[in-house]
C-alpha positions as CSV (number, residue, x, y, z in Angstrom):
1,X,-8.5,17.1,-20.2
2,X,-9.8,16.0,-16.8
3,X,-7.9,12.6,-17.0
4,X,-4.7,14.7,-17.4
5,X,-5.3,16.8,-14.6
6,X,-6.1,13.7,-12.3
7,X,-2.8,12.3,-13.6
8,X,-0.9,15.4,-12.8
9,X,-2.4,15.7,-9.4
10,X,-1.5,12.2,-8.7
11,X,2.1,12.6,-10.0
12,X,2.4,15.6,-7.7
13,X,1.1,14.0,-4.8
14,X,3.5,11.0,-5.4
15,X,6.5,13.2,-5.5
16,X,5.4,14.9,-2.4
17,X,5.1,11.5,-0.8
18,X,8.5,10.3,-1.9
19,X,10.1,13.5,-0.9
20,X,8.8,12.7,2.5
21,X,10.5,9.3,2.5
22,X,7.4,7.4,3.5
23,X,8.0,3.9,4.8
24,X,6.0,2.0,7.5
25,X,9.2,1.0,9.1
26,X,12.4,2.9,8.3
27,X,13.1,6.1,10.0
28,X,16.5,7.5,11.0
29,X,14.8,9.3,13.9
30,X,14.6,5.6,15.5
31,X,18.0,6.3,16.6
32,X,17.0,9.2,18.9
33,X,16.7,8.8,22.6
34,X,13.0,8.0,23.9
35,X,12.0,11.6,24.4
36,X,8.8,13.3,23.1
37,X,10.3,16.8,23.9
38,X,11.6,17.2,20.3
39,X,8.2,17.1,18.8
40,X,6.1,20.4,18.4
41,X,4.6,21.9,21.6
42,X,1.0,22.8,22.5
43,X,-0.3,24.3,25.6
44,X,-0.7,21.9,28.5
45,X,-1.1,24.2,31.5
46,X,-3.6,21.6,33.2
47,X,-1.3,18.6,33.1
48,X,-2.5,15.5,34.9
49,X,0.2,13.3,36.3
50,X,-1.2,9.8,35.4
51,X,-4.1,9.2,32.9
52,X,-6.8,6.8,34.2
53,X,-5.8,3.7,32.2
54,X,-8.7,1.7,33.8
55,X,-11.0,3.8,31.8
56,X,-9.2,2.5,28.5
57,X,-9.3,-1.0,30.3
58,X,-12.9,-0.7,30.6
59,X,-13.4,0.3,27.2
60,X,-11.4,-2.6,25.6
61,X,-13.1,-5.2,28.1
62,X,-16.4,-4.1,26.9
63,X,-15.8,-3.6,23.1
64,X,-13.0,-6.0,22.0
65,X,-13.5,-9.6,21.8
66,X,-10.9,-12.0,20.4
67,X,-9.2,-9.1,18.8
68,X,-12.3,-8.0,17.0
69,X,-13.1,-4.2,17.6
70,X,-16.7,-2.8,18.1
71,X,-15.7,0.6,16.8
72,X,-19.5,1.7,16.9
73,X,-19.6,0.8,20.4
74,X,-16.6,2.6,21.4
75,X,-17.7,5.7,19.5
76,X,-20.8,5.8,22.0
77,X,-18.7,5.0,25.1
78,X,-18.2,8.2,26.9
79,X,-15.2,6.8,29.0
80,X,-13.2,6.7,25.7
81,X,-13.3,10.5,25.1
82,X,-12.6,10.9,28.7
83,X,-9.6,8.8,28.3
84,X,-8.4,10.9,25.4
85,X,-8.7,14.1,27.2
86,X,-6.7,12.9,29.8
87,X,-4.1,11.9,27.3
88,X,-4.1,15.4,26.0
89,X,-3.2,16.7,29.7
90,X,-0.7,14.0,30.6
91,X,2.6,14.9,32.6
92,X,4.9,13.0,30.2
93,X,7.9,13.8,32.7
94,X,6.2,11.7,35.4
95,X,6.8,8.4,33.2
96,X,10.1,7.8,35.2
97,X,10.4,4.0,34.3
98,X,10.6,2.0,31.2
99,X,7.7,0.0,32.4
100,X,5.6,3.1,32.6
101,X,6.7,4.4,29.5
102,X,5.9,1.2,27.6
103,X,2.4,1.0,29.2
104,X,1.6,4.5,28.7
105,X,2.9,4.8,25.2
106,X,1.5,1.4,23.8
107,X,-1.9,2.5,25.4
108,X,-1.8,5.8,23.8
109,X,-0.7,4.5,20.3
110,X,-3.9,2.0,20.3
111,X,-6.3,4.6,21.6
112,X,-5.2,7.2,19.0
113,X,-5.5,4.4,16.2
114,X,-9.2,3.8,17.5
115,X,-9.8,7.6,17.5
116,X,-8.4,7.9,13.9
117,X,-10.6,5.2,12.6
118,X,-13.7,6.9,14.4
119,X,-12.7,10.1,12.7
120,X,-12.9,8.7,9.2
121,X,-9.2,7.7,8.8
122,X,-8.3,4.4,7.2
123,X,-5.0,2.6,6.6
124,X,-6.6,0.5,3.8
125,X,-4.7,2.1,1.0
126,X,-1.3,3.4,0.3
127,X,-2.5,7.1,0.3
128,X,-4.7,6.3,3.3
129,X,-1.7,5.0,5.3
130,X,0.4,8.1,4.5
131,X,-2.4,10.1,5.9
132,X,-3.0,7.8,8.9
133,X,0.4,7.2,10.1
134,X,2.4,10.3,8.9
135,X,0.0,13.4,8.3
136,X,-2.4,13.4,11.1
137,X,-1.3,14.9,14.2
138,X,-2.5,14.1,17.8
139,X,-2.2,16.2,21.0
140,X,-0.6,14.2,23.7
141,X,1.0,15.7,26.9
142,X,1.2,19.2,25.5
143,X,3.0,17.6,22.3
144,X,1.8,17.3,18.7
145,X,2.4,13.8,17.4
146,X,1.9,11.4,14.6
147,X,1.6,7.9,14.8
148,X,4.7,7.3,12.9
149,X,6.5,9.7,15.3
150,X,5.1,8.0,18.5
151,X,6.4,4.6,17.1
152,X,9.8,5.6,15.6
153,X,10.8,8.5,18.1
154,X,9.6,7.2,21.2
155,X,8.6,3.5,21.3
156,X,11.3,2.0,19.2
157,X,14.2,3.7,20.9
158,X,12.9,1.8,24.2
159,X,14.7,-1.2,22.7
160,X,11.8,-3.4,23.3
161,X,11.0,-5.4,20.1
162,X,7.9,-7.1,21.4
163,X,6.1,-3.5,21.1
164,X,5.7,-4.8,17.4
165,X,3.2,-7.5,18.9
166,X,1.5,-4.8,21.0
167,X,0.6,-1.8,19.0
168,X,-2.3,-2.3,16.8
169,X,-2.9,-0.4,13.5
170,X,-6.5,-1.4,13.1
171,X,-5.9,-4.1,10.4
172,X,-6.4,-7.8,10.1
173,X,-2.6,-8.6,9.9
174,X,-1.8,-6.5,12.9
175,X,-1.3,-8.1,16.2
176,X,-4.8,-8.5,17.9
177,X,-6.0,-5.7,20.2
178,X,-6.0,-7.0,23.8
179,X,-9.3,-6.7,25.7
180,X,-7.4,-4.9,28.4
181,X,-5.2,-1.8,28.6
182,X,-1.3,-2.1,29.5
183,X,-0.1,-1.4,32.9
184,X,3.1,-0.7,34.2
185,X,2.9,-3.7,36.8
186,X,1.9,-6.1,34.0
187,X,3.4,-5.1,30.9
188,X,6.3,-7.6,31.0
189,X,3.8,-10.3,31.2
190,X,1.5,-8.7,28.5
191,X,4.2,-8.3,26.1
192,X,5.5,-11.8,26.7
193,X,1.8,-13.3,26.1
194,X,1.5,-11.1,22.8
195,X,4.6,-12.3,21.5
196,X,3.7,-15.9,22.1
197,X,0.4,-15.4,20.7
198,X,1.4,-13.5,17.6
199,X,4.4,-15.6,16.6
200,X,2.4,-18.8,17.0
201,X,-0.8,-17.7,15.1
202,X,-0.8,-19.4,12.0
203,X,-2.9,-16.8,10.2
204,X,0.2,-14.4,10.7
205,X,3.1,-17.0,10.7
206,X,3.6,-20.4,9.2
207,X,6.4,-22.8,9.8
208,X,7.1,-25.8,7.4
209,X,9.7,-28.0,8.8
210,X,9.7,-30.6,5.8
211,X,10.1,-27.6,3.1
212,X,12.5,-25.8,5.3
213,X,10.4,-22.8,4.8
214,X,8.9,-19.8,7.0
215,X,6.2,-17.7,6.0
216,X,6.1,-14.8,8.4
217,X,4.4,-11.4,9.0
218,X,5.8,-8.4,7.2
219,X,6.2,-7.1,10.5
220,X,9.5,-9.0,10.8
221,X,10.6,-7.6,7.4
222,X,9.7,-3.8,8.3
223,X,11.4,-4.1,11.7
224,X,14.0,-6.5,10.9
225,X,16.8,-4.2,12.5
226,X,14.9,-4.4,15.8
227,X,14.8,-8.1,16.0
228,X,18.3,-8.5,14.8
229,X,19.6,-6.2,17.3
230,X,17.8,-8.3,20.2
231,X,18.7,-11.9,18.9
232,X,21.1,-11.7,16.1
233,X,18.6,-12.6,13.2
234,X,14.9,-12.8,12.9
235,X,15.0,-16.6,12.9
236,X,16.8,-16.6,16.2
237,X,14.2,-14.1,17.7
238,X,11.4,-16.6,16.4
239,X,13.2,-19.7,18.0
240,X,12.4,-18.0,21.3
241,X,8.8,-18.5,20.9
242,X,7.9,-21.2,18.6
243,X,6.2,-24.1,20.2
244,X,7.7,-26.9,18.2
245,X,11.1,-28.4,19.2
246,X,12.2,-29.3,15.6
247,X,11.3,-25.8,14.0
248,X,13.0,-24.2,17.0
249,X,16.2,-26.2,16.3
250,X,15.9,-25.1,12.5
251,X,15.4,-21.4,13.3
252,X,18.2,-21.5,16.0
253,X,20.4,-22.6,13.1
254,X,19.1,-20.0,10.7
255,X,18.6,-22.9,8.3
256,X,15.1,-21.9,7.0
257,X,14.1,-20.0,3.8
258,X,12.1,-17.0,4.6
259,X,9.0,-15.5,2.7
260,X,6.9,-12.7,3.8
261,X,3.1,-13.1,3.9
262,X,0.9,-10.3,2.1
263,X,-0.3,-7.6,4.8
264,X,-4.1,-7.7,5.0
265,X,-5.0,-4.0,5.8
266,X,-8.9,-4.7,6.1
267,X,-10.3,-3.3,9.2
268,X,-9.9,-5.5,12.3
269,X,-13.7,-5.2,13.6
270,X,-17.1,-3.5,12.8
271,X,-16.7,-0.2,10.9
272,X,-18.0,2.8,12.6
273,X,-21.4,4.2,11.7
274,X,-21.8,6.7,9.1
C-alpha cells in the first residue's frame, strides 16, 4: 500500500513538472526584452544604487581556488551576507549600460547559486534541479525571481552567448567559478577569458581531428540557439576559440560529427557543513 502511495505521489509530481514545461534551456520568455519589471514585486523602499561588488570579489578571492568552492568558508564570511542584503536593495533602474547589466546579473546569479547551496539546495538530481532553478525564489532589487527567470528573461535577451561560460550552477560540468567578481569595466575581458578557458578545457570539450569528431559540453546543446544566432552554427562559434589550426579549419567548415558529453552535476567544491 505504501509503495502504491509513493508511486502515485511520484506520478502526480511528474505531471506537475511536465505541465510547467521544465527544461534547463528552452523558455519562450527568452525572447522578451531584458527587463526584470515583469517579475513579481516586493517592497524596496531603501534601494541602493550600486551594490558593492568588491564584497563579493573578496569572498571569491578568499574562498574559490581553481574553480573549487569552499562553501563552509563562504558560510562563515560576513561579507557574503552583506552582499546579498545589498542585492535585495539594489536599484535595477541604475543599470544603464549593457556592461553594467552583464556584470550585475552574472554576479547576482553566481551569488544566488552559492546561497541556494548554503540553504541546502542541490541541482544533483532531476527533482533537485526543478526546485533549485525554477521553484526557489530570491529577492533582488525589490523583485521576486528564480534562477531560471534570471537566466532566460534577463541574461539571455542581452544577446551575449559568453554568459554561458560565466554563470555557474555549482556543478562539475559547469564553467569554473572565477576567483573574482565581474565588473562593468572588465566584463568584456572576463567573458573572453571564460570562453577561451571553457572551450579549450579537455574535461569539458574534446576535439578529435583524425576521427572528425567533437565531444562537447551539453551547454552547446541546451543553448544551441544562442550560439547559432551569434555565429551561424555551434561549430562556427567553437572555431573562434579553439587553439588548434587544423581543428579550427574543420569547425569553420562544419565538417565534424558532434556528440555531447554527459553532464556531471556533482558539487563543484567542499559541501556546506551540516
